[in-house]
Biopython code that builds the backbone (N, CA, C, O; Angstrom):
import numpy as np
from Bio.PDB.StructureBuilder import StructureBuilder

atoms = [
    (1, "MET", "N", (19.076, -2.113, 46.039)),
    (1, "MET", "CA", (18.265, -3.053, 46.844)),
    (1, "MET", "C", (18.321, -3.825, 44.945)),
    (1, "MET", "O", (18.022, -5.002, 45.144)),
    (2, "ASP", "N", (18.458, -3.723, 44.029)),
    (2, "ASP", "CA", (18.214, -4.583, 43.165)),
    (2, "ASP", "C", (19.209, -5.830, 43.426)),
    (2, "ASP", "O", (18.863, -7.008, 43.510)),
    (3, "GLN", "N", (20.594, -5.287, 43.542)),
    (3, "GLN", "CA", (21.528, -6.501, 43.954)),
    (3, "GLN", "C", (21.427, -7.686, 45.015)),
    (3, "GLN", "O", (21.826, -8.851, 45.022)),
    (4, "ILE", "N", (20.858, -7.042, 45.733)),
    (4, "ILE", "CA", (20.692, -7.468, 46.988)),
    (4, "ILE", "C", (19.363, -8.527, 46.309)),
    (4, "ILE", "O", (19.471, -9.739, 46.126)),
    (5, "TYR", "N", (18.187, -7.716, 46.030)),
    (5, "TYR", "CA", (17.504, -8.943, 45.374)),
    (5, "TYR", "C", (17.479, -9.720, 44.384)),
    (5, "TYR", "O", (16.516, -10.426, 44.084)),
    (6, "SER", "N", (18.733, -9.648, 43.681)),
    (6, "SER", "CA", (19.296, -10.739, 42.866)),
    (6, "SER", "C", (19.451, -11.688, 43.150)),
    (6, "SER", "O", (18.873, -12.690, 42.730)),
    (7, "ILE", "N", (20.754, -11.568, 44.398)),
    (7, "ILE", "CA", (21.935, -12.409, 43.940)),
    (7, "ILE", "C", (21.063, -13.131, 45.860)),
    (7, "ILE", "O", (21.783, -13.949, 46.432)),
    (8, "VAL", "N", (19.900, -12.823, 46.484)),
    (8, "VAL", "CA", (18.666, -13.565, 47.315)),
    (8, "VAL", "C", (17.744, -14.729, 46.083)),
    (8, "VAL", "O", (17.301, -15.761, 46.587)),
    (9, "MET", "N", (17.546, -14.548, 44.823)),
    (9, "MET", "CA", (16.589, -15.293, 44.228)),
    (9, "MET", "C", (17.176, -15.715, 43.190)),
    (9, "MET", "O", (16.823, -16.680, 42.513)),
    (10, "LEU", "N", (18.472, -14.738, 42.937)),
    (10, "LEU", "CA", (19.354, -16.352, 42.232)),
    (10, "LEU", "C", (20.339, -17.580, 43.107)),
    (10, "LEU", "O", (20.824, -18.551, 42.526)),
    (11, "VAL", "N", (20.476, -17.363, 44.304)),
    (11, "VAL", "CA", (20.627, -18.199, 45.067)),
    (11, "VAL", "C", (19.452, -19.044, 45.711)),
    (11, "VAL", "O", (19.816, -19.964, 46.443)),
    (12, "GLN", "N", (18.467, -18.906, 45.585)),
    (12, "GLN", "CA", (16.575, -18.815, 45.796)),
    (12, "GLN", "C", (16.431, -20.075, 44.792)),
    (12, "GLN", "O", (15.824, -21.101, 45.100)),
    (13, "ARG", "N", (17.106, -19.851, 43.480)),
    (13, "ARG", "CA", (17.128, -20.941, 42.025)),
    (13, "ARG", "C", (18.348, -21.872, 42.353)),
    (13, "ARG", "O", (18.328, -23.099, 42.454)),
    (14, "ILE", "N", (19.293, -21.118, 42.480)),
    (14, "ILE", "CA", (20.150, -22.501, 42.401)),
    (14, "ILE", "C", (19.687, -23.840, 43.157)),
    (14, "ILE", "O", (19.712, -24.962, 42.650)),
    (15, "TYR", "N", (19.206, -23.493, 44.616)),
    (15, "TYR", "CA", (19.451, -24.096, 45.183)),
    (15, "TYR", "C", (17.816, -24.964, 45.351)),
    (15, "TYR", "O", (17.819, -26.057, 45.918)),
    (16, "THR", "N", (16.491, -24.381, 44.822)),
    (16, "THR", "CA", (15.760, -25.044, 44.038)),
    (16, "THR", "C", (15.569, -25.767, 43.117)),
    (16, "THR", "O", (14.715, -26.650, 43.195)),
    (17, "PHE", "N", (16.328, -25.574, 41.985)),
    (17, "PHE", "CA", (17.641, -27.059, 40.795)),
    (17, "PHE", "C", (18.383, -27.950, 41.894)),
    (17, "PHE", "O", (18.072, -29.139, 41.956)),
    (18, "MET", "N", (19.154, -27.541, 42.588)),
    (18, "MET", "CA", (19.520, -28.827, 43.046)),
    (18, "MET", "C", (18.515, -29.425, 43.602)),
    (18, "MET", "O", (18.014, -30.108, 42.708)),
    (19, "ILE", "N", (17.807, -29.594, 44.763)),
    (19, "ILE", "CA", (16.351, -29.763, 45.132)),
    (19, "ILE", "C", (16.179, -30.632, 43.953)),
    (19, "ILE", "O", (16.517, -31.810, 43.834)),
    (20, "ILE", "N", (15.639, -29.913, 43.161)),
    (20, "ILE", "CA", (14.951, -30.958, 42.488)),
    (20, "ILE", "C", (15.975, -31.899, 41.768)),
    (20, "ILE", "O", (15.703, -33.083, 41.967)),
    (21, "GLY", "N", (17.156, -31.680, 40.932)),
    (21, "GLY", "CA", (17.687, -32.456, 40.811)),
    (21, "GLY", "C", (18.071, -33.788, 41.813)),
    (21, "GLY", "O", (18.057, -34.855, 41.200)),
    (22, "TYR", "N", (18.316, -33.855, 42.862)),
    (22, "TYR", "CA", (18.742, -34.391, 43.838)),
    (22, "TYR", "C", (17.208, -35.783, 43.518)),
    (22, "TYR", "O", (17.381, -37.000, 43.579)),
    (23, "VAL", "N", (15.981, -35.149, 43.231)),
    (23, "VAL", "CA", (14.658, -35.830, 43.491)),
    (23, "VAL", "C", (15.256, -36.525, 42.516)),
    (23, "VAL", "O", (15.763, -37.616, 42.773)),
    (24, "LEU", "N", (15.285, -35.940, 41.127)),
    (24, "LEU", "CA", (15.344, -37.109, 40.100)),
    (24, "LEU", "C", (16.337, -37.957, 40.465)),
    (24, "LEU", "O", (16.292, -39.187, 40.459)),
    (25, "LEU", "N", (16.863, -37.545, 40.650)),
    (25, "LEU", "CA", (18.487, -38.705, 40.698)),
    (25, "LEU", "C", (17.814, -39.455, 41.394)),
    (25, "LEU", "O", (18.519, -40.451, 41.232)),
    (26, "SER", "N", (16.894, -39.849, 42.144)),
    (26, "SER", "CA", (16.324, -41.063, 43.285)),
    (26, "SER", "C", (15.405, -41.737, 41.941)),
    (26, "SER", "O", (15.142, -42.934, 42.059)),
    (27, "TRP", "N", (15.097, -41.300, 41.159)),
    (27, "TRP", "CA", (14.021, -42.201, 40.649)),
    (27, "TRP", "C", (15.018, -42.946, 39.224)),
    (27, "TRP", "O", (14.586, -43.742, 38.391)),
    (28, "LEU", "N", (16.726, -42.256, 39.331)),
    (28, "LEU", "CA", (17.244, -43.444, 38.276)),
    (28, "LEU", "C", (18.090, -44.531, 39.538)),
    (28, "LEU", "O", (18.501, -44.309, 40.677)),
    (29, "PRO", "N", (18.076, -46.085, 38.412)),
    (29, "PRO", "CA", (18.833, -46.866, 39.831)),
    (29, "PRO", "C", (20.469, -46.541, 40.017)),
    (29, "PRO", "O", (21.390, -46.634, 39.206)),
    (30, "ASN", "N", (20.456, -46.254, 40.973)),
    (30, "ASN", "CA", (22.350, -45.908, 41.791)),
    (30, "ASN", "C", (22.871, -44.727, 41.161)),
    (30, "ASN", "O", (24.062, -44.680, 40.856)),
    (31, "ALA", "N", (21.903, -43.536, 40.882)),
    (31, "ALA", "CA", (22.639, -41.892, 40.785)),
    (31, "ALA", "C", (23.297, -41.660, 41.127)),
    (31, "ALA", "O", (24.395, -41.170, 40.860)),
    (32, "ARG", "N", (22.280, -42.252, 42.530)),
    (32, "ARG", "CA", (22.198, -40.941, 43.996)),
    (32, "ARG", "C", (23.935, -41.415, 44.724)),
    (32, "ARG", "O", (24.466, -40.661, 45.540)),
    (33, "GLU", "N", (24.682, -42.845, 44.229)),
    (33, "GLU", "CA", (25.586, -43.155, 44.295)),
    (33, "GLU", "C", (26.796, -42.653, 43.456)),
    (33, "GLU", "O", (27.960, -42.725, 43.850)),
    (34, "SER", "N", (26.448, -42.192, 42.387)),
    (34, "SER", "CA", (27.655, -41.072, 42.131)),
    (34, "SER", "C", (27.933, -39.811, 42.780)),
    (34, "SER", "O", (27.473, -39.315, 43.808)),
    (35, "PHE", "N", (29.089, -39.263, 41.656)),
    (35, "PHE", "CA", (29.899, -38.238, 42.205)),
    (35, "PHE", "C", (29.253, -36.983, 42.397)),
    (35, "PHE", "O", (29.637, -36.087, 43.149)),
    (36, "ILE", "N", (27.814, -36.979, 41.351)),
    (36, "ILE", "CA", (26.704, -36.039, 41.003)),
    (36, "ILE", "C", (25.913, -35.921, 42.178)),
    (36, "ILE", "O", (25.889, -34.850, 42.785)),
    (37, "GLY", "N", (24.962, -37.364, 42.744)),
    (37, "GLY", "CA", (24.392, -37.841, 43.675)),
    (37, "GLY", "C", (25.196, -37.858, 45.310)),
    (37, "GLY", "O", (24.726, -37.810, 46.446)),
    (38, "VAL", "N", (26.223, -37.926, 44.928)),
    (38, "VAL", "CA", (26.824, -37.680, 46.705)),
    (38, "VAL", "C", (27.098, -36.024, 46.993)),
    (38, "VAL", "O", (26.774, -35.392, 47.999)),
    (39, "PHE", "N", (27.795, -35.533, 45.788)),
    (39, "PHE", "CA", (27.375, -34.385, 46.175)),
    (39, "PHE", "C", (26.403, -33.891, 46.305)),
    (39, "PHE", "O", (25.919, -33.925, 47.436)),
    (40, "LEU", "N", (25.969, -33.489, 45.673)),
    (40, "LEU", "CA", (24.115, -32.778, 45.948)),
    (40, "LEU", "C", (23.295, -33.533, 47.505)),
    (40, "LEU", "O", (22.570, -32.847, 48.226)),
    (41, "GLY", "N", (23.559, -34.838, 47.756)),
    (41, "GLY", "CA", (23.199, -35.042, 49.278)),
    (41, "GLY", "C", (23.640, -34.588, 50.132)),
    (41, "GLY", "O", (23.241, -34.413, 51.284)),
    (42, "LYS", "N", (24.873, -34.260, 49.421)),
    (42, "LYS", "CA", (25.600, -33.338, 51.542)),
    (42, "LYS", "C", (25.325, -32.256, 51.055)),
    (42, "LYS", "O", (25.879, -31.505, 51.858)),
    (43, "ILE", "N", (24.780, -31.507, 50.175)),
    (43, "ILE", "CA", (24.297, -29.463, 50.359)),
    (43, "ILE", "C", (22.699, -29.878, 51.205)),
    (43, "ILE", "O", (22.296, -29.520, 52.311)),
    (44, "VAL", "N", (21.869, -31.013, 49.867)),
    (44, "VAL", "CA", (20.196, -30.773, 49.626)),
    (44, "VAL", "C", (19.781, -31.688, 51.131)),
    (44, "VAL", "O", (19.046, -31.286, 52.033)),
    (45, "GLU", "N", (20.395, -32.812, 51.067)),
    (45, "GLU", "CA", (20.142, -33.393, 52.372)),
    (45, "GLU", "C", (19.823, -32.983, 53.419)),
    (45, "GLU", "O", (18.649, -33.253, 53.674)),
    (46, "PRO", "N", (20.694, -32.051, 54.712)),
    (46, "PRO", "CA", (20.283, -31.580, 55.540)),
    (46, "PRO", "C", (19.236, -30.803, 55.387)),
    (46, "PRO", "O", (18.432, -30.925, 56.310)),
    (47, "TYR", "N", (18.917, -29.994, 54.511)),
    (47, "TYR", "CA", (17.702, -29.025, 54.225)),
    (47, "TYR", "C", (16.722, -30.043, 53.993)),
    (47, "TYR", "O", (15.824, -29.576, 54.694)),
    (48, "LEU", "N", (16.259, -31.065, 53.530)),
    (48, "LEU", "CA", (15.523, -31.954, 53.325)),
    (48, "LEU", "C", (14.909, -33.002, 54.225)),
    (48, "LEU", "O", (13.970, -33.797, 54.194)),
    (49, "GLY", "N", (15.839, -32.645, 55.007)),
    (49, "GLY", "CA", (15.917, -33.636, 56.956)),
    (49, "GLY", "C", (14.611, -32.962, 57.403)),
    (49, "GLY", "O", (13.576, -33.543, 57.731)),
    (50, "ILE", "N", (14.823, -31.696, 57.364)),
    (50, "ILE", "CA", (13.946, -31.061, 58.579)),
    (50, "ILE", "C", (12.340, -31.562, 58.438)),
    (50, "ILE", "O", (11.475, -31.788, 59.284)),
    (51, "PHE", "N", (12.356, -31.637, 56.708)),
    (51, "PHE", "CA", (10.674, -31.367, 56.269)),
    (51, "PHE", "C", (10.504, -33.204, 56.210)),
    (51, "PHE", "O", (9.430, -33.806, 56.206)),
    (52, "ARG", "N", (11.558, -33.677, 56.179)),
    (52, "ARG", "CA", (11.321, -35.183, 56.234)),
    (52, "ARG", "C", (10.524, -35.566, 57.368)),
    (52, "ARG", "O", (9.463, -36.190, 57.373)),
    (53, "ARG", "N", (11.580, -34.827, 58.894)),
    (53, "ARG", "CA", (11.012, -35.058, 60.222)),
    (53, "ARG", "C", (9.673, -35.506, 60.421)),
    (53, "ARG", "O", (9.230, -36.477, 61.035)),
    (54, "PHE", "N", (8.873, -34.186, 59.481)),
    (54, "PHE", "CA", (7.469, -33.731, 59.412)),
    (54, "PHE", "C", (6.433, -34.233, 59.247)),
    (54, "PHE", "O", (5.482, -34.264, 60.028)),
    (55, "ILE", "N", (6.545, -34.784, 57.948)),
    (55, "ILE", "CA", (6.118, -35.268, 56.523)),
    (55, "ILE", "C", (6.571, -36.556, 56.572)),
    (55, "ILE", "O", (7.780, -36.744, 56.709)),
    (56, "PRO", "N", (5.529, -37.820, 56.450)),
    (56, "PRO", "CA", (6.043, -38.832, 56.515)),
    (56, "PRO", "C", (5.853, -38.936, 54.464)),
    (56, "PRO", "O", (5.077, -38.362, 53.700)),
    (57, "PRO", "N", (6.726, -39.718, 54.276)),
    (57, "PRO", "CA", (5.578, -40.536, 52.354)),
    (57, "PRO", "C", (4.788, -40.928, 52.564)),
    (57, "PRO", "O", (4.524, -41.651, 53.524)),
    (58, "ILE", "N", (4.016, -40.512, 51.568)),
    (58, "ILE", "CA", (2.591, -41.193, 51.369)),
    (58, "ILE", "C", (2.561, -42.532, 50.898)),
    (58, "ILE", "O", (3.276, -42.804, 49.934)),
    (59, "GLY", "N", (1.889, -43.373, 51.389)),
    (59, "GLY", "CA", (2.233, -44.697, 50.688)),
    (59, "GLY", "C", (3.369, -45.795, 50.891)),
    (59, "GLY", "O", (3.563, -46.971, 50.583)),
    (60, "GLY", "N", (4.153, -44.552, 51.725)),
    (60, "GLY", "CA", (5.459, -45.633, 51.309)),
    (60, "GLY", "C", (7.010, -45.145, 50.450)),
    (60, "GLY", "O", (8.240, -45.162, 50.389)),
    (61, "MET", "N", (6.041, -44.835, 50.042)),
    (61, "MET", "CA", (6.822, -44.035, 48.388)),
    (61, "MET", "C", (6.791, -42.667, 48.234)),
    (61, "MET", "O", (7.969, -42.310, 48.255)),
    (62, "LEU", "N", (6.134, -41.790, 48.102)),
    (62, "LEU", "CA", (5.353, -40.568, 47.905)),
    (62, "LEU", "C", (5.460, -39.889, 48.925)),
    (62, "LEU", "O", (4.648, -39.747, 49.839)),
    (63, "ASP", "N", (7.166, -39.155, 48.698)),
    (63, "ASP", "CA", (8.080, -37.728, 49.580)),
    (63, "ASP", "C", (7.206, -36.514, 48.530)),
    (63, "ASP", "O", (7.200, -36.299, 47.318)),
    (64, "LEU", "N", (6.562, -35.945, 49.633)),
    (64, "LEU", "CA", (6.086, -34.337, 49.813)),
    (64, "LEU", "C", (7.126, -33.624, 50.215)),
    (64, "LEU", "O", (7.381, -32.467, 49.877)),
    (65, "SER", "N", (7.724, -34.294, 50.925)),
    (65, "SER", "CA", (9.107, -32.970, 51.489)),
    (65, "SER", "C", (9.876, -31.943, 50.522)),
    (65, "SER", "O", (10.453, -30.860, 50.619)),
    (66, "PRO", "N", (9.662, -32.588, 49.851)),
    (66, "PRO", "CA", (11.066, -31.863, 48.521)),
    (66, "PRO", "C", (10.387, -30.820, 47.981)),
    (66, "PRO", "O", (11.080, -29.897, 47.552)),
    (67, "ILE", "N", (8.506, -30.677, 47.841)),
    (67, "ILE", "CA", (7.675, -29.755, 47.580)),
    (67, "ILE", "C", (7.255, -28.423, 48.913)),
    (67, "ILE", "O", (6.793, -27.286, 48.826)),
    (68, "LEU", "N", (7.507, -28.912, 49.573)),
    (68, "LEU", "CA", (6.807, -27.854, 50.903)),
    (68, "LEU", "C", (8.645, -27.854, 50.698)),
    (68, "LEU", "O", (8.705, -28.004, 49.478)),
    (69, "ALA", "N", (9.688, -27.797, 51.042)),
    (69, "ALA", "CA", (10.411, -27.153, 50.875)),
    (69, "ALA", "C", (11.382, -25.854, 50.216)),
    (69, "ALA", "O", (12.088, -24.907, 50.564)),
    (70, "VAL", "N", (10.700, -26.775, 48.645)),
    (70, "VAL", "CA", (10.569, -25.538, 47.788)),
    (70, "VAL", "C", (9.996, -24.212, 47.780)),
    (70, "VAL", "O", (10.304, -23.198, 47.155)),
    (71, "PHE", "N", (8.743, -24.554, 48.943)),
    (71, "PHE", "CA", (7.510, -23.350, 49.666)),
    (71, "PHE", "C", (8.555, -22.684, 49.834)),
    (71, "PHE", "O", (9.108, -21.973, 48.995)),
    (72, "ALA", "N", (8.931, -22.915, 51.117)),
    (72, "ALA", "CA", (9.069, -22.818, 52.109)),
    (72, "ALA", "C", (11.106, -21.914, 52.067)),
    (72, "ALA", "O", (11.464, -20.994, 52.803)),
    (73, "LEU", "N", (11.828, -22.492, 51.176)),
    (73, "LEU", "CA", (12.585, -21.877, 50.210)),
    (73, "LEU", "C", (12.023, -20.679, 49.312)),
    (73, "LEU", "O", (12.965, -19.973, 49.671)),
    (74, "GLN", "N", (11.697, -20.293, 48.922)),
    (74, "GLN", "CA", (10.929, -19.283, 47.940)),
    (74, "GLN", "C", (9.650, -18.287, 48.943)),
    (74, "GLN", "O", (9.160, -17.195, 48.656)),
    (75, "PHE", "N", (9.391, -19.196, 50.198)),
    (75, "PHE", "CA", (9.492, -17.593, 51.304)),
    (75, "PHE", "C", (10.025, -17.253, 51.963)),
    (75, "PHE", "O", (9.673, -16.198, 52.489)),
    (76, "VAL", "N", (11.172, -17.867, 52.367)),
    (76, "VAL", "CA", (12.558, -17.435, 53.189)),
    (76, "VAL", "C", (13.111, -16.023, 52.434)),
    (76, "VAL", "O", (13.342, -14.918, 52.924)),
    (77, "ALA", "N", (13.253, -16.602, 50.774)),
    (77, "ALA", "CA", (13.837, -15.681, 49.951)),
    (77, "ALA", "C", (12.855, -14.338, 49.655)),
    (77, "ALA", "O", (13.297, -13.322, 49.120)),
    (78, "TYR", "N", (11.659, -14.473, 50.026)),
    (78, "TYR", "CA", (11.270, -13.337, 48.951)),
    (78, "TYR", "C", (9.910, -12.300, 50.944)),
    (78, "TYR", "O", (9.002, -11.479, 51.064)),
    (79, "GLY", "N", (11.103, -13.532, 52.226)),
    (79, "GLY", "CA", (11.344, -12.678, 53.701)),
    (79, "GLY", "C", (12.620, -12.068, 53.348)),
    (79, "GLY", "O", (12.461, -10.891, 53.671)),
    (80, "LEU", "N", (13.591, -12.171, 52.954)),
    (80, "LEU", "CA", (14.302, -11.730, 53.627)),
    (80, "LEU", "C", (14.692, -10.465, 52.737)),
    (80, "LEU", "O", (15.550, -9.657, 53.093)),
    (81, "ILE", "N", (13.890, -10.363, 51.401)),
    (81, "ILE", "CA", (14.105, -9.525, 50.129)),
    (81, "ILE", "C", (13.058, -8.791, 51.120)),
    (81, "ILE", "O", (12.725, -7.747, 50.559)),
    (82, "ALA", "N", (12.470, -8.905, 52.242)),
    (82, "ALA", "CA", (10.690, -7.716, 52.377)),
    (82, "ALA", "C", (11.244, -7.052, 53.534)),
    (82, "ALA", "O", (10.807, -5.971, 53.927)),
    (83, "VAL", "N", (12.738, -8.026, 54.407)),
    (83, "VAL", "CA", (13.300, -7.591, 55.453)),
    (83, "VAL", "C", (14.540, -6.431, 54.954)),
    (83, "VAL", "O", (14.707, -5.364, 55.545)),
    (84, "PHE", "N", (15.394, -6.896, 53.694)),
    (84, "PHE", "CA", (16.283, -5.839, 53.291)),
    (84, "PHE", "C", (15.523, -4.734, 52.989)),
    (84, "PHE", "O", (16.081, -3.652, 53.172)),
    (85, "ASP", "N", (13.867, -4.716, 52.380)),
    (85, "ASP", "CA", (13.380, -3.865, 51.708)),
    (85, "ASP", "C", (13.151, -2.840, 52.403)),
    (85, "ASP", "O", (13.037, -1.801, 51.753)),
    (86, "PHE", "N", (13.001, -2.738, 53.935)),
    (86, "PHE", "CA", (12.329, -2.315, 54.594)),
    (86, "PHE", "C", (13.318, -1.588, 55.535)),
    (86, "PHE", "O", (12.927, -0.621, 56.189)),
    (87, "PHE", "N", (14.967, -2.164, 55.641)),
    (87, "PHE", "CA", (15.685, -1.411, 56.334)),
    (87, "PHE", "C", (16.961, -0.408, 55.164)),
    (87, "PHE", "O", (17.894, 0.393, 55.219)),
    (88, "ILE", "N", (16.184, -1.137, 54.277)),
    (88, "ILE", "CA", (17.346, 0.135, 53.332)),
    (88, "ILE", "C", (15.961, 0.386, 52.219)),
    (88, "ILE", "O", (16.060, 1.173, 51.278)),
]
sb = StructureBuilder()
sb.init_structure("model")
sb.init_model(0)
sb.init_chain("A")
sb.init_seg("    ")
for serial, (resi, resn, name, xyz) in enumerate(atoms, 1):
    if name == "N":
        sb.init_residue(resn, " ", resi, " ")
    sb.init_atom(name, np.array(xyz, "f"), 0.0, 1.0, " ", f" {name:<3s}", serial, name[0])
structure = sb.get_structure()
């Protein structure tokens, strides 16, 4: 059980850092066109797109979807751990 918990939390933490990194790249000019920006965009943007469909940017500039995406990711990670804990 400890190994499953560690793996789920590690994946959740890595993906959360990828989301944060992708958001921070949006603050720098032309950073999303770099190799790292394109790589993170391919991995993170499909997940963020789900939340962007339902949460429009506030004032046209402030995008809150990454915050909700991180909370949802954390909720799913703890849900997976609870399910594994129930069956194991």
